[in-house]
ModelCIF file with pLDDT and N, C-alpha, C, O atoms, coordinates in Angstrom:
data_MODEL
#
_entry.id   MODEL 
#
_entity.id                         1 
_entity.type                       polymer 
_entity.pdbx_number_of_molecules   1 
#
_entity_poly.entity_id                      1 
_entity_poly.type                           'polypeptide(L)' 
_entity_poly.nstd_linkage                   no 
_entity_poly.nstd_monomer                   no 
_entity_poly.pdbx_seq_one_letter_code       MEPKKKNKPNSLVIILFALVVLMIIIYFILVTFFPTVFDLMNTGKIQPVPDK 
_entity_poly.pdbx_seq_one_letter_code_can   MEPKKKNKPNSLVIILFALVVLMIIIYFILVTFFPTVFDLMNTGKIQPVPDK 
_entity_poly.pdbx_strand_id                 A 
#
loop_
_entity_poly_seq.entity_id 
_entity_poly_seq.num 
_entity_poly_seq.mon_id 
_entity_poly_seq.hetero 
1 1  MET n 
1 2  GLU n 
1 3  PRO n 
1 4  LYS n 
1 5  LYS n 
1 6  LYS n 
1 7  ASN n 
1 8  LYS n 
1 9  PRO n 
1 10 ASN n 
1 11 SER n 
1 12 LEU n 
1 13 VAL n 
1 14 ILE n 
1 15 ILE n 
1 16 LEU n 
1 17 PHE n 
1 18 ALA n 
1 19 LEU n 
1 20 VAL n 
1 21 VAL n 
1 22 LEU n 
1 23 MET n 
1 24 ILE n 
1 25 ILE n 
1 26 ILE n 
1 27 TYR n 
1 28 PHE n 
1 29 ILE n 
1 30 LEU n 
1 31 VAL n 
1 32 THR n 
1 33 PHE n 
1 34 PHE n 
1 35 PRO n 
1 36 THR n 
1 37 VAL n 
1 38 PHE n 
1 39 ASP n 
1 40 LEU n 
1 41 MET n 
1 42 ASN n 
1 43 THR n 
1 44 GLY n 
1 45 LYS n 
1 46 ILE n 
1 47 GLN n 
1 48 PRO n 
1 49 VAL n 
1 50 PRO n 
1 51 ASP n 
1 52 LYS n 
#
_struct_asym.id          A 
_struct_asym.entity_id   1 
#
loop_
_ma_qa_metric.id 
_ma_qa_metric.mode 
_ma_qa_metric.name 
_ma_qa_metric.software_group_id 
_ma_qa_metric.type 
1 global pLDDT . pLDDT 
2 local  pLDDT . pLDDT 
#
_ma_qa_metric_global.metric_id      1 
_ma_qa_metric_global.metric_value   87.38 
_ma_qa_metric_global.model_id       1 
_ma_qa_metric_global.ordinal_id     1 
#
loop_
_ma_qa_metric_local.label_asym_id 
_ma_qa_metric_local.label_comp_id 
_ma_qa_metric_local.label_seq_id 
_ma_qa_metric_local.metric_id 
_ma_qa_metric_local.metric_value 
_ma_qa_metric_local.model_id 
_ma_qa_metric_local.ordinal_id 
A MET 1  2 61.00 1 1  
A GLU 2  2 73.00 1 2  
A PRO 3  2 77.00 1 3  
A LYS 4  2 81.00 1 4  
A LYS 5  2 80.00 1 5  
A LYS 6  2 84.00 1 6  
A ASN 7  2 84.00 1 7  
A LYS 8  2 86.00 1 8  
A PRO 9  2 86.00 1 9  
A ASN 10 2 92.00 1 10 
A SER 11 2 93.00 1 11 
A LEU 12 2 94.00 1 12 
A VAL 13 2 93.00 1 13 
A ILE 14 2 94.00 1 14 
A ILE 15 2 96.00 1 15 
A LEU 16 2 96.00 1 16 
A PHE 17 2 96.00 1 17 
A ALA 18 2 97.00 1 18 
A LEU 19 2 98.00 1 19 
A VAL 20 2 98.00 1 20 
A VAL 21 2 97.00 1 21 
A LEU 22 2 98.00 1 22 
A MET 23 2 97.00 1 23 
A ILE 24 2 97.00 1 24 
A ILE 25 2 97.00 1 25 
A ILE 26 2 96.00 1 26 
A TYR 27 2 93.00 1 27 
A PHE 28 2 94.00 1 28 
A ILE 29 2 94.00 1 29 
A LEU 30 2 92.00 1 30 
A VAL 31 2 91.00 1 31 
A THR 32 2 93.00 1 32 
A PHE 33 2 92.00 1 33 
A PHE 34 2 89.00 1 34 
A PRO 35 2 87.00 1 35 
A THR 36 2 87.00 1 36 
A VAL 37 2 82.00 1 37 
A PHE 38 2 81.00 1 38 
A ASP 39 2 84.00 1 39 
A LEU 40 2 81.00 1 40 
A MET 41 2 80.00 1 41 
A ASN 42 2 77.00 1 42 
A THR 43 2 76.00 1 43 
A GLY 44 2 79.00 1 44 
A LYS 45 2 79.00 1 45 
A ILE 46 2 81.00 1 46 
A GLN 47 2 80.00 1 47 
A PRO 48 2 84.00 1 48 
A VAL 49 2 86.00 1 49 
A PRO 50 2 85.00 1 50 
A ASP 51 2 82.00 1 51 
A LYS 52 2 74.00 1 52 
#
loop_
_atom_site.group_PDB 
_atom_site.id 
_atom_site.type_symbol 
_atom_site.label_atom_id 
_atom_site.label_alt_id 
_atom_site.label_comp_id 
_atom_site.label_asym_id 
_atom_site.label_entity_id 
_atom_site.label_seq_id 
_atom_site.pdbx_PDB_ins_code 
_atom_site.Cartn_x 
_atom_site.Cartn_y 
_atom_site.Cartn_z 
_atom_site.occupancy 
_atom_site.B_iso_or_equiv 
_atom_site.pdbx_formal_charge 
_atom_site.auth_seq_id 
_atom_site.auth_comp_id 
_atom_site.auth_asym_id 
_atom_site.auth_atom_id 
_atom_site.pdbx_PDB_model_num 
ATOM 1   N N  . MET A 1 1  ? -33.313 31.312  -9.815  1.00 61.00 ? 1  MET A N  1 
ATOM 2   C CA . MET A 1 1  ? -32.483 30.533  -8.917  1.00 61.00 ? 1  MET A CA 1 
ATOM 3   C C  . MET A 1 1  ? -31.373 29.822  -9.694  1.00 61.00 ? 1  MET A C  1 
ATOM 4   O O  . MET A 1 1  ? -31.601 29.240  -10.755 1.00 61.00 ? 1  MET A O  1 
ATOM 5   N N  . GLU A 1 2  ? -30.166 29.889  -9.130  1.00 73.00 ? 2  GLU A N  1 
ATOM 6   C CA . GLU A 1 2  ? -29.041 29.204  -9.754  1.00 73.00 ? 2  GLU A CA 1 
ATOM 7   C C  . GLU A 1 2  ? -28.982 27.758  -9.276  1.00 73.00 ? 2  GLU A C  1 
ATOM 8   O O  . GLU A 1 2  ? -29.336 27.462  -8.135  1.00 73.00 ? 2  GLU A O  1 
ATOM 9   N N  . PRO A 1 3  ? -28.535 26.857  -10.150 1.00 77.00 ? 3  PRO A N  1 
ATOM 10  C CA . PRO A 1 3  ? -28.398 25.466  -9.683  1.00 77.00 ? 3  PRO A CA 1 
ATOM 11  C C  . PRO A 1 3  ? -27.281 25.355  -8.653  1.00 77.00 ? 3  PRO A C  1 
ATOM 12  O O  . PRO A 1 3  ? -26.290 26.084  -8.702  1.00 77.00 ? 3  PRO A O  1 
ATOM 13  N N  . LYS A 1 4  ? -27.465 24.422  -7.717  1.00 81.00 ? 4  LYS A N  1 
ATOM 14  C CA . LYS A 1 4  ? -26.472 24.251  -6.652  1.00 81.00 ? 4  LYS A CA 1 
ATOM 15  C C  . LYS A 1 4  ? -25.201 23.624  -7.232  1.00 81.00 ? 4  LYS A C  1 
ATOM 16  O O  . LYS A 1 4  ? -25.258 22.703  -8.047  1.00 81.00 ? 4  LYS A O  1 
ATOM 17  N N  . LYS A 1 5  ? -24.063 24.141  -6.794  1.00 80.00 ? 5  LYS A N  1 
ATOM 18  C CA . LYS A 1 5  ? -22.791 23.581  -7.229  1.00 80.00 ? 5  LYS A CA 1 
ATOM 19  C C  . LYS A 1 5  ? -22.490 22.337  -6.398  1.00 80.00 ? 5  LYS A C  1 
ATOM 20  O O  . LYS A 1 5  ? -22.629 22.339  -5.174  1.00 80.00 ? 5  LYS A O  1 
ATOM 21  N N  . LYS A 1 6  ? -22.076 21.278  -7.088  1.00 84.00 ? 6  LYS A N  1 
ATOM 22  C CA . LYS A 1 6  ? -21.731 20.060  -6.367  1.00 84.00 ? 6  LYS A CA 1 
ATOM 23  C C  . LYS A 1 6  ? -20.314 20.185  -5.818  1.00 84.00 ? 6  LYS A C  1 
ATOM 24  O O  . LYS A 1 6  ? -19.423 20.740  -6.462  1.00 84.00 ? 6  LYS A O  1 
ATOM 25  N N  . ASN A 1 7  ? -20.132 19.661  -4.625  1.00 84.00 ? 7  ASN A N  1 
ATOM 26  C CA . ASN A 1 7  ? -18.830 19.712  -3.978  1.00 84.00 ? 7  ASN A CA 1 
ATOM 27  C C  . ASN A 1 7  ? -17.977 18.558  -4.491  1.00 84.00 ? 7  ASN A C  1 
ATOM 28  O O  . ASN A 1 7  ? -18.128 17.421  -4.044  1.00 84.00 ? 7  ASN A O  1 
ATOM 29  N N  . LYS A 1 8  ? -17.070 18.857  -5.441  1.00 86.00 ? 8  LYS A N  1 
ATOM 30  C CA . LYS A 1 8  ? -16.218 17.830  -6.027  1.00 86.00 ? 8  LYS A CA 1 
ATOM 31  C C  . LYS A 1 8  ? -14.833 17.915  -5.418  1.00 86.00 ? 8  LYS A C  1 
ATOM 32  O O  . LYS A 1 8  ? -14.303 19.013  -5.249  1.00 86.00 ? 8  LYS A O  1 
ATOM 33  N N  . PRO A 1 9  ? -14.219 16.753  -5.076  1.00 86.00 ? 9  PRO A N  1 
ATOM 34  C CA . PRO A 1 9  ? -12.851 16.798  -4.548  1.00 86.00 ? 9  PRO A CA 1 
ATOM 35  C C  . PRO A 1 9  ? -11.851 17.147  -5.645  1.00 86.00 ? 9  PRO A C  1 
ATOM 36  O O  . PRO A 1 9  ? -12.122 17.004  -6.838  1.00 86.00 ? 9  PRO A O  1 
ATOM 37  N N  . ASN A 1 10 ? -10.711 17.598  -5.208  1.00 92.00 ? 10 ASN A N  1 
ATOM 38  C CA . ASN A 1 10 ? -9.649  17.969  -6.135  1.00 92.00 ? 10 ASN A CA 1 
ATOM 39  C C  . ASN A 1 10 ? -9.177  16.730  -6.899  1.00 92.00 ? 10 ASN A C  1 
ATOM 40  O O  . ASN A 1 10 ? -9.226  15.619  -6.370  1.00 92.00 ? 10 ASN A O  1 
ATOM 41  N N  . SER A 1 11 ? -8.726  16.914  -8.130  1.00 93.00 ? 11 SER A N  1 
ATOM 42  C CA . SER A 1 11 ? -8.284  15.774  -8.931  1.00 93.00 ? 11 SER A CA 1 
ATOM 43  C C  . SER A 1 11 ? -7.046  15.120  -8.326  1.00 93.00 ? 11 SER A C  1 
ATOM 44  O O  . SER A 1 11 ? -6.855  13.911  -8.464  1.00 93.00 ? 11 SER A O  1 
ATOM 45  N N  . LEU A 1 12 ? -6.206  15.903  -7.659  1.00 94.00 ? 12 LEU A N  1 
ATOM 46  C CA . LEU A 1 12 ? -5.022  15.343  -7.008  1.00 94.00 ? 12 LEU A CA 1 
ATOM 47  C C  . LEU A 1 12 ? -5.416  14.388  -5.883  1.00 94.00 ? 12 LEU A C  1 
ATOM 48  O O  . LEU A 1 12 ? -4.772  13.357  -5.690  1.00 94.00 ? 12 LEU A O  1 
ATOM 49  N N  . VAL A 1 13 ? -6.461  14.724  -5.149  1.00 93.00 ? 13 VAL A N  1 
ATOM 50  C CA . VAL A 1 13 ? -6.942  13.849  -4.068  1.00 93.00 ? 13 VAL A CA 1 
ATOM 51  C C  . VAL A 1 13 ? -7.442  12.535  -4.650  1.00 93.00 ? 13 VAL A C  1 
ATOM 52  O O  . VAL A 1 13 ? -7.184  11.472  -4.085  1.00 93.00 ? 13 VAL A O  1 
ATOM 53  N N  . ILE A 1 14 ? -8.141  12.593  -5.750  1.00 94.00 ? 14 ILE A N  1 
ATOM 54  C CA . ILE A 1 14 ? -8.662  11.382  -6.390  1.00 94.00 ? 14 ILE A CA 1 
ATOM 55  C C  . ILE A 1 14 ? -7.514  10.512  -6.889  1.00 94.00 ? 14 ILE A C  1 
ATOM 56  O O  . ILE A 1 14 ? -7.547  9.291   -6.735  1.00 94.00 ? 14 ILE A O  1 
ATOM 57  N N  . ILE A 1 15 ? -6.495  11.137  -7.488  1.00 96.00 ? 15 ILE A N  1 
ATOM 58  C CA . ILE A 1 15 ? -5.350  10.378  -8.002  1.00 96.00 ? 15 ILE A CA 1 
ATOM 59  C C  . ILE A 1 15 ? -4.585  9.722   -6.861  1.00 96.00 ? 15 ILE A C  1 
ATOM 60  O O  . ILE A 1 15 ? -4.202  8.557   -6.974  1.00 96.00 ? 15 ILE A O  1 
ATOM 61  N N  . LEU A 1 16 ? -4.354  10.434  -5.773  1.00 96.00 ? 16 LEU A N  1 
ATOM 62  C CA . LEU A 1 16 ? -3.634  9.858   -4.638  1.00 96.00 ? 16 LEU A CA 1 
ATOM 63  C C  . LEU A 1 16 ? -4.405  8.706   -4.016  1.00 96.00 ? 16 LEU A C  1 
ATOM 64  O O  . LEU A 1 16 ? -3.816  7.684   -3.662  1.00 96.00 ? 16 LEU A O  1 
ATOM 65  N N  . PHE A 1 17 ? -5.714  8.860   -3.878  1.00 96.00 ? 17 PHE A N  1 
ATOM 66  C CA . PHE A 1 17 ? -6.536  7.789   -3.313  1.00 96.00 ? 17 PHE A CA 1 
ATOM 67  C C  . PHE A 1 17 ? -6.509  6.567   -4.218  1.00 96.00 ? 17 PHE A C  1 
ATOM 68  O O  . PHE A 1 17 ? -6.427  5.438   -3.733  1.00 96.00 ? 17 PHE A O  1 
ATOM 69  N N  . ALA A 1 18 ? -6.577  6.779   -5.526  1.00 97.00 ? 18 ALA A N  1 
ATOM 70  C CA . ALA A 1 18 ? -6.528  5.662   -6.472  1.00 97.00 ? 18 ALA A CA 1 
ATOM 71  C C  . ALA A 1 18 ? -5.169  4.969   -6.424  1.00 97.00 ? 18 ALA A C  1 
ATOM 72  O O  . ALA A 1 18 ? -5.099  3.747   -6.554  1.00 97.00 ? 18 ALA A O  1 
ATOM 73  N N  . LEU A 1 19 ? -4.091  5.726   -6.241  1.00 98.00 ? 19 LEU A N  1 
ATOM 74  C CA . LEU A 1 19 ? -2.761  5.127   -6.140  1.00 98.00 ? 19 LEU A CA 1 
ATOM 75  C C  . LEU A 1 19 ? -2.631  4.262   -4.890  1.00 98.00 ? 19 LEU A C  1 
ATOM 76  O O  . LEU A 1 19 ? -2.031  3.188   -4.938  1.00 98.00 ? 19 LEU A O  1 
ATOM 77  N N  . VAL A 1 20 ? -3.182  4.718   -3.785  1.00 98.00 ? 20 VAL A N  1 
ATOM 78  C CA . VAL A 1 20 ? -3.130  3.926   -2.558  1.00 98.00 ? 20 VAL A CA 1 
ATOM 79  C C  . VAL A 1 20 ? -3.883  2.618   -2.741  1.00 98.00 ? 20 VAL A C  1 
ATOM 80  O O  . VAL A 1 20 ? -3.392  1.560   -2.348  1.00 98.00 ? 20 VAL A O  1 
ATOM 81  N N  . VAL A 1 21 ? -5.061  2.678   -3.327  1.00 97.00 ? 21 VAL A N  1 
ATOM 82  C CA . VAL A 1 21 ? -5.848  1.466   -3.563  1.00 97.00 ? 21 VAL A CA 1 
ATOM 83  C C  . VAL A 1 21 ? -5.114  0.526   -4.523  1.00 97.00 ? 21 VAL A C  1 
ATOM 84  O O  . VAL A 1 21 ? -5.099  -0.689  -4.324  1.00 97.00 ? 21 VAL A O  1 
ATOM 85  N N  . LEU A 1 22 ? -4.511  1.097   -5.555  1.00 98.00 ? 22 LEU A N  1 
ATOM 86  C CA . LEU A 1 22 ? -3.772  0.292   -6.523  1.00 98.00 ? 22 LEU A CA 1 
ATOM 87  C C  . LEU A 1 22 ? -2.553  -0.379  -5.884  1.00 98.00 ? 22 LEU A C  1 
ATOM 88  O O  . LEU A 1 22 ? -2.256  -1.534  -6.186  1.00 98.00 ? 22 LEU A O  1 
ATOM 89  N N  . MET A 1 23 ? -1.849  0.333   -5.007  1.00 97.00 ? 23 MET A N  1 
ATOM 90  C CA . MET A 1 23 ? -0.696  -0.260  -4.327  1.00 97.00 ? 23 MET A CA 1 
ATOM 91  C C  . MET A 1 23 ? -1.115  -1.417  -3.425  1.00 97.00 ? 23 MET A C  1 
ATOM 92  O O  . MET A 1 23 ? -0.408  -2.421  -3.341  1.00 97.00 ? 23 MET A O  1 
ATOM 93  N N  . ILE A 1 24 ? -2.255  -1.287  -2.751  1.00 97.00 ? 24 ILE A N  1 
ATOM 94  C CA . ILE A 1 24 ? -2.749  -2.378  -1.896  1.00 97.00 ? 24 ILE A CA 1 
ATOM 95  C C  . ILE A 1 24 ? -3.095  -3.599  -2.745  1.00 97.00 ? 24 ILE A C  1 
ATOM 96  O O  . ILE A 1 24 ? -2.774  -4.726  -2.370  1.00 97.00 ? 24 ILE A O  1 
ATOM 97  N N  . ILE A 1 25 ? -3.741  -3.382  -3.875  1.00 97.00 ? 25 ILE A N  1 
ATOM 98  C CA . ILE A 1 25 ? -4.103  -4.497  -4.755  1.00 97.00 ? 25 ILE A CA 1 
ATOM 99  C C  . ILE A 1 25 ? -2.846  -5.171  -5.307  1.00 97.00 ? 25 ILE A C  1 
ATOM 100 O O  . ILE A 1 25 ? -2.778  -6.399  -5.355  1.00 97.00 ? 25 ILE A O  1 
ATOM 101 N N  . ILE A 1 26 ? -1.854  -4.386  -5.723  1.00 96.00 ? 26 ILE A N  1 
ATOM 102 C CA . ILE A 1 26 ? -0.605  -4.953  -6.244  1.00 96.00 ? 26 ILE A CA 1 
ATOM 103 C C  . ILE A 1 26 ? 0.121   -5.729  -5.159  1.00 96.00 ? 26 ILE A C  1 
ATOM 104 O O  . ILE A 1 26 ? 0.709   -6.775  -5.433  1.00 96.00 ? 26 ILE A O  1 
ATOM 105 N N  . TYR A 1 27 ? 0.087   -5.226  -3.923  1.00 93.00 ? 27 TYR A N  1 
ATOM 106 C CA . TYR A 1 27 ? 0.733   -5.938  -2.815  1.00 93.00 ? 27 TYR A CA 1 
ATOM 107 C C  . TYR A 1 27 ? 0.112   -7.320  -2.628  1.00 93.00 ? 27 TYR A C  1 
ATOM 108 O O  . TYR A 1 27 ? 0.835   -8.306  -2.487  1.00 93.00 ? 27 TYR A O  1 
ATOM 109 N N  . PHE A 1 28 ? -1.213  -7.402  -2.625  1.00 94.00 ? 28 PHE A N  1 
ATOM 110 C CA . PHE A 1 28 ? -1.857  -8.699  -2.429  1.00 94.00 ? 28 PHE A CA 1 
ATOM 111 C C  . PHE A 1 28 ? -1.608  -9.638  -3.604  1.00 94.00 ? 28 PHE A C  1 
ATOM 112 O O  . PHE A 1 28 ? -1.504  -10.849 -3.409  1.00 94.00 ? 28 PHE A O  1 
ATOM 113 N N  . ILE A 1 29 ? -1.510  -9.102  -4.816  1.00 94.00 ? 29 ILE A N  1 
ATOM 114 C CA . ILE A 1 29 ? -1.184  -9.945  -5.973  1.00 94.00 ? 29 ILE A CA 1 
ATOM 115 C C  . ILE A 1 29 ? 0.237   -10.493 -5.837  1.00 94.00 ? 29 ILE A C  1 
ATOM 116 O O  . ILE A 1 29 ? 0.475   -11.671 -6.102  1.00 94.00 ? 29 ILE A O  1 
ATOM 117 N N  . LEU A 1 30 ? 1.179   -9.647  -5.427  1.00 92.00 ? 30 LEU A N  1 
ATOM 118 C CA . LEU A 1 30 ? 2.554   -10.101 -5.251  1.00 92.00 ? 30 LEU A CA 1 
ATOM 119 C C  . LEU A 1 30 ? 2.664   -11.139 -4.137  1.00 92.00 ? 30 LEU A C  1 
ATOM 120 O O  . LEU A 1 30 ? 3.417   -12.105 -4.262  1.00 92.00 ? 30 LEU A O  1 
ATOM 121 N N  . VAL A 1 31 ? 1.920   -10.947 -3.053  1.00 91.00 ? 31 VAL A N  1 
ATOM 122 C CA . VAL A 1 31 ? 1.975   -11.908 -1.944  1.00 91.00 ? 31 VAL A CA 1 
ATOM 123 C C  . VAL A 1 31 ? 1.428   -13.263 -2.383  1.00 91.00 ? 31 VAL A C  1 
ATOM 124 O O  . VAL A 1 31 ? 1.940   -14.299 -1.960  1.00 91.00 ? 31 VAL A O  1 
ATOM 125 N N  . THR A 1 32 ? 0.408   -13.270 -3.217  1.00 93.00 ? 32 THR A N  1 
ATOM 126 C CA . THR A 1 32 ? -0.160  -14.553 -3.632  1.00 93.00 ? 32 THR A CA 1 
ATOM 127 C C  . THR A 1 32 ? 0.732   -15.273 -4.631  1.00 93.00 ? 32 THR A C  1 
ATOM 128 O O  . THR A 1 32 ? 0.809   -16.501 -4.593  1.00 93.00 ? 32 THR A O  1 
ATOM 129 N N  . PHE A 1 33 ? 1.411   -14.560 -5.524  1.00 92.00 ? 33 PHE A N  1 
ATOM 130 C CA . PHE A 1 33 ? 2.208   -15.222 -6.547  1.00 92.00 ? 33 PHE A CA 1 
ATOM 131 C C  . PHE A 1 33 ? 3.680   -15.389 -6.158  1.00 92.00 ? 33 PHE A C  1 
ATOM 132 O O  . PHE A 1 33 ? 4.331   -16.326 -6.621  1.00 92.00 ? 33 PHE A O  1 
ATOM 133 N N  . PHE A 1 34 ? 4.213   -14.504 -5.319  1.00 89.00 ? 34 PHE A N  1 
ATOM 134 C CA . PHE A 1 34 ? 5.615   -14.584 -4.911  1.00 89.00 ? 34 PHE A CA 1 
ATOM 135 C C  . PHE A 1 34 ? 5.746   -14.506 -3.387  1.00 89.00 ? 34 PHE A C  1 
ATOM 136 O O  . PHE A 1 34 ? 6.262   -13.518 -2.865  1.00 89.00 ? 34 PHE A O  1 
ATOM 137 N N  . PRO A 1 35 ? 5.286   -15.533 -2.671  1.00 87.00 ? 35 PRO A N  1 
ATOM 138 C CA . PRO A 1 35 ? 5.353   -15.456 -1.198  1.00 87.00 ? 35 PRO A CA 1 
ATOM 139 C C  . PRO A 1 35 ? 6.779   -15.549 -0.656  1.00 87.00 ? 35 PRO A C  1 
ATOM 140 O O  . PRO A 1 35 ? 7.050   -15.065 0.443   1.00 87.00 ? 35 PRO A O  1 
ATOM 141 N N  . THR A 1 36 ? 7.694   -16.162 -1.409  1.00 87.00 ? 36 THR A N  1 
ATOM 142 C CA . THR A 1 36 ? 9.067   -16.310 -0.902  1.00 87.00 ? 36 THR A CA 1 
ATOM 143 C C  . THR A 1 36 ? 9.778   -14.976 -0.812  1.00 87.00 ? 36 THR A C  1 
ATOM 144 O O  . THR A 1 36 ? 10.662  -14.806 0.028   1.00 87.00 ? 36 THR A O  1 
ATOM 145 N N  . VAL A 1 37 ? 9.413   -14.025 -1.660  1.00 82.00 ? 37 VAL A N  1 
ATOM 146 C CA . VAL A 1 37 ? 10.043  -12.703 -1.611  1.00 82.00 ? 37 VAL A CA 1 
ATOM 147 C C  . VAL A 1 37 ? 9.756   -12.044 -0.268  1.00 82.00 ? 37 VAL A C  1 
ATOM 148 O O  . VAL A 1 37 ? 10.633  -11.405 0.313   1.00 82.00 ? 37 VAL A O  1 
ATOM 149 N N  . PHE A 1 38 ? 8.539   -12.195 0.220   1.00 81.00 ? 38 PHE A N  1 
ATOM 150 C CA . PHE A 1 38 ? 8.158   -11.553 1.470   1.00 81.00 ? 38 PHE A CA 1 
ATOM 151 C C  . PHE A 1 38 ? 8.581   -12.383 2.673   1.00 81.00 ? 38 PHE A C  1 
ATOM 152 O O  . PHE A 1 38 ? 8.680   -11.844 3.775   1.00 81.00 ? 38 PHE A O  1 
ATOM 153 N N  . ASP A 1 39 ? 8.836   -13.690 2.498   1.00 84.00 ? 39 ASP A N  1 
ATOM 154 C CA . ASP A 1 39 ? 9.327   -14.515 3.589   1.00 84.00 ? 39 ASP A CA 1 
ATOM 155 C C  . ASP A 1 39 ? 10.787  -14.204 3.892   1.00 84.00 ? 39 ASP A C  1 
ATOM 156 O O  . ASP A 1 39 ? 11.220  -14.313 5.040   1.00 84.00 ? 39 ASP A O  1 
ATOM 157 N N  . LEU A 1 40 ? 11.554  -13.814 2.864   1.00 81.00 ? 40 LEU A N  1 
ATOM 158 C CA . LEU A 1 40 ? 12.970  -13.543 3.051   1.00 81.00 ? 40 LEU A CA 1 
ATOM 159 C C  . LEU A 1 40 ? 13.248  -12.123 3.548   1.00 81.00 ? 40 LEU A C  1 
ATOM 160 O O  . LEU A 1 40 ? 14.389  -11.797 3.874   1.00 81.00 ? 40 LEU A O  1 
ATOM 161 N N  . MET A 1 41 ? 12.222  -11.279 3.610   1.00 80.00 ? 41 MET A N  1 
ATOM 162 C CA . MET A 1 41 ? 12.435  -9.903  4.048   1.00 80.00 ? 41 MET A CA 1 
ATOM 163 C C  . MET A 1 41 ? 12.712  -9.851  5.546   1.00 80.00 ? 41 MET A C  1 
ATOM 164 O O  . MET A 1 41 ? 12.148  -10.623 6.322   1.00 80.00 ? 41 MET A O  1 
ATOM 165 N N  . ASN A 1 42 ? 13.592  -8.924  5.942   1.00 77.00 ? 42 ASN A N  1 
ATOM 166 C CA . ASN A 1 42 ? 13.904  -8.734  7.352   1.00 77.00 ? 42 ASN A CA 1 
ATOM 167 C C  . ASN A 1 42 ? 12.774  -7.948  8.005   1.00 77.00 ? 42 ASN A C  1 
ATOM 168 O O  . ASN A 1 42 ? 12.453  -6.838  7.580   1.00 77.00 ? 42 ASN A O  1 
ATOM 169 N N  . THR A 1 43 ? 12.171  -8.531  9.041   1.00 76.00 ? 43 THR A N  1 
ATOM 170 C CA . THR A 1 43 ? 11.050  -7.859  9.701   1.00 76.00 ? 43 THR A CA 1 
ATOM 171 C C  . THR A 1 43 ? 11.455  -7.249  11.035  1.00 76.00 ? 43 THR A C  1 
ATOM 172 O O  . THR A 1 43 ? 10.612  -6.718  11.758  1.00 76.00 ? 43 THR A O  1 
ATOM 173 N N  . GLY A 1 44 ? 12.741  -7.323  11.364  1.00 79.00 ? 44 GLY A N  1 
ATOM 174 C CA . GLY A 1 44 ? 13.207  -6.732  12.600  1.00 79.00 ? 44 GLY A CA 1 
ATOM 175 C C  . GLY A 1 44 ? 12.982  -7.609  13.815  1.00 79.00 ? 44 GLY A C  1 
ATOM 176 O O  . GLY A 1 44 ? 12.904  -7.095  14.931  1.00 79.00 ? 44 GLY A O  1 
ATOM 177 N N  . LYS A 1 45 ? 12.877  -8.915  13.634  1.00 79.00 ? 45 LYS A N  1 
ATOM 178 C CA . LYS A 1 45 ? 12.705  -9.825  14.764  1.00 79.00 ? 45 LYS A CA 1 
ATOM 179 C C  . LYS A 1 45 ? 14.004  -9.894  15.559  1.00 79.00 ? 45 LYS A C  1 
ATOM 180 O O  . LYS A 1 45 ? 15.096  -9.786  15.002  1.00 79.00 ? 45 LYS A O  1 
ATOM 181 N N  . ILE A 1 46 ? 13.869  -10.073 16.860  1.00 81.00 ? 46 ILE A N  1 
ATOM 182 C CA . ILE A 1 46 ? 15.037  -10.151 17.728  1.00 81.00 ? 46 ILE A CA 1 
ATOM 183 C C  . ILE A 1 46 ? 15.714  -11.491 17.516  1.00 81.00 ? 46 ILE A C  1 
ATOM 184 O O  . ILE A 1 46 ? 15.069  -12.537 17.583  1.00 81.00 ? 46 ILE A O  1 
ATOM 185 N N  . GLN A 1 47 ? 17.028  -11.460 17.258  1.00 80.00 ? 47 GLN A N  1 
ATOM 186 C CA . GLN A 1 47 ? 17.804  -12.679 17.061  1.00 80.00 ? 47 GLN A CA 1 
ATOM 187 C C  . GLN A 1 47 ? 18.883  -12.746 18.122  1.00 80.00 ? 47 GLN A C  1 
ATOM 188 O O  . GLN A 1 47 ? 19.409  -11.718 18.550  1.00 80.00 ? 47 GLN A O  1 
ATOM 189 N N  . PRO A 1 48 ? 19.213  -13.953 18.545  1.00 84.00 ? 48 PRO A N  1 
ATOM 190 C CA . PRO A 1 48 ? 20.266  -14.066 19.572  1.00 84.00 ? 48 PRO A CA 1 
ATOM 191 C C  . PRO A 1 48 ? 21.636  -13.669 19.018  1.00 84.00 ? 48 PRO A C  1 
ATOM 192 O O  . PRO A 1 48 ? 21.942  -13.909 17.850  1.00 84.00 ? 48 PRO A O  1 
ATOM 193 N N  . VAL A 1 49 ? 22.453  -13.056 19.883  1.00 86.00 ? 49 VAL A N  1 
ATOM 194 C CA . VAL A 1 49 ? 23.797  -12.656 19.481  1.00 86.00 ? 49 VAL A CA 1 
ATOM 195 C C  . VAL A 1 49 ? 24.717  -13.848 19.708  1.00 86.00 ? 49 VAL A C  1 
ATOM 196 O O  . VAL A 1 49 ? 24.733  -14.406 20.805  1.00 86.00 ? 49 VAL A O  1 
ATOM 197 N N  . PRO A 1 50 ? 25.496  -14.259 18.681  1.00 85.00 ? 50 PRO A N  1 
ATOM 198 C CA . PRO A 1 50 ? 26.388  -15.410 18.878  1.00 85.00 ? 50 PRO A CA 1 
ATOM 199 C C  . PRO A 1 50 ? 27.555  -15.062 19.814  1.00 85.00 ? 50 PRO A C  1 
ATOM 200 O O  . PRO A 1 50 ? 28.103  -13.961 19.779  1.00 85.00 ? 50 PRO A O  1 
ATOM 201 N N  . ASP A 1 51 ? 27.913  -16.051 20.655  1.00 82.00 ? 51 ASP A N  1 
ATOM 202 C CA . ASP A 1 51 ? 29.051  -15.857 21.561  1.00 82.00 ? 51 ASP A CA 1 
ATOM 203 C C  . ASP A 1 51 ? 30.359  -16.011 20.800  1.00 82.00 ? 51 ASP A C  1 
ATOM 204 O O  . ASP A 1 51 ? 30.486  -16.864 19.921  1.00 82.00 ? 51 ASP A O  1 
ATOM 205 N N  . LYS A 1 52 ? 31.335  -15.169 21.151  1.00 74.00 ? 52 LYS A N  1 
ATOM 206 C CA . LYS A 1 52 ? 32.638  -15.259 20.473  1.00 74.00 ? 52 LYS A CA 1 
ATOM 207 C C  . LYS A 1 52 ? 33.613  -16.064 21.303  1.00 74.00 ? 52 LYS A C  1 
ATOM 208 O O  . LYS A 1 52 ? 34.761  -16.250 20.899  1.00 74.00 ? 52 LYS A O  1 
#
């Protein structure tokens, strides 16, 4: 009897998943240390149009 082969994911899938997790961690670190950067970002909120 041959030993069963383990089903391993592709290395590219592992790298992409690790990058996504790393980006989320970096985002939370940036938000905690530099909150003003994210406060000044345009979020697409509706603003009134000034009358001319």
